[in-house]
Structure formats: structure tokens, C-alpha cells
N, C-alpha and C positions, 0 to 999 in steps of 0.2 A: 277659731273653733275648729276642732279636729274631728271630722266625721269618718267613722269606719263602718262599712256595711256588713262586715263579717264575710265568711266564705259565701261565694255565689251558689245558687241552687244547683242541684244535679238535674239533668234532663234525661228521662228514660230513653234508651236506645241511641245515646249520643256520647261522643267524646267531648270533654270540656278542655279547652286550651289551658295552657299554663297560667296559673294565677300568680302574678308578680306583685300585686298590691290589692287591697280591699278598701282603699280610701276613696273619697270623693273624686269623681271623673275617671276612676279605674275602669278598664274594659276587659271583658272575657268573651271569647268566641267559641261557639259550639259547632260540631260537625256530626251529622247523623251517621249511624252505622250503614254499611253497604246495604242496598235494597230498601232503605228507609228514606222518606221524603221530608225535608225540613219545611215547616210552616211557621211563618213569622220571621223576625229578623235574627240572623245568626249571632249577632253581637249584642250583649247587654252591657249596661253601664251603671256604676254606682252614682246615685243621685241623692239629693237631700232627704228623700223619703224611702231610700233603700234601692235595691237593684231594680232595673226596668224589667218588664215582662220577658221571661225566657221563651225561646221557641219550643215547638213540639215536633217530635219525629214520629211520623205515621208509616205503618207498613202496609204493603199489599195494594196500594192504590196508585199504580204506575200512571204517570201523566206523560203523554207524548207531545212533542212539538217538532214540527218539520221545517226545514229550510231547503230551499232549492239552490243547488250549486251546479255550475257548469265546469266540467273538467275536460281539458284537452288531452286526448290520448291518441297518439299517432297523429293522423291528419283529420280525425273526427272529433266533434264536440259531443259529449255525452251528458244527458241530464241525470243528476244523482240526487236522491233524497237521503238526507242524513237525519236519523231519529235520535233525539236526546231523551234519555231516561235518567232522572235524578242527576242531571248535569253531566253525565258521561256520554260521549259521542261514539257512534259506531259508523264505520264506512265500509263500502264494498271491497272485497279482496280481488275482484276481477271485473272486467268490462266485457260484455258480449257484443 
């Protein structure tokens, strides 16, 4: 049996990865536009009943997560908090 799911769905505010096949077990990955947050799994797959549920890209609801890092600068150890927004990391440009 040859199953073809057809073209995968489009996701608003997202780039769709290259579609190399649309048959059973084919996969496609989505990436949200800058400043949009992906909800759900980024990769969908062609199954017996069609494509699995695509993700959603939402705007304007920045979610922060913080990690504590210790950086040795000169002879002192500095505590640094690095905030992650939509998977991008920012770090300080100088230490006081």
C-alpha cells in the first residue's frame, strides 16, 4: 500500500522546511518567524491518517527563562543571569 499525505499544512508566521517527500513516515519541520514563539512540536510526520498536528506560532507573549552562570573574569568570579527569549540567548557585554 502506498500512502501519500499530500503537501503538509502551512503554519501562520512560520517557515516550513523543505518538503522532500509526502509519503508515510515523511517529516517536515517548522520554525517560527523572529519574535514569535512556537507552541507544540516543531516537526510533523505523515501517518496512516494524515499529517500529525502542526505547531502554532504566537506573537507578543515573550516567555523568559533564567539560568545562573559563573564567569571567571580576571581574578574574580561574577554571577551572570542569561535570559532566553524564543530560544535566543543574550549575555552581558561587560562586567563591573
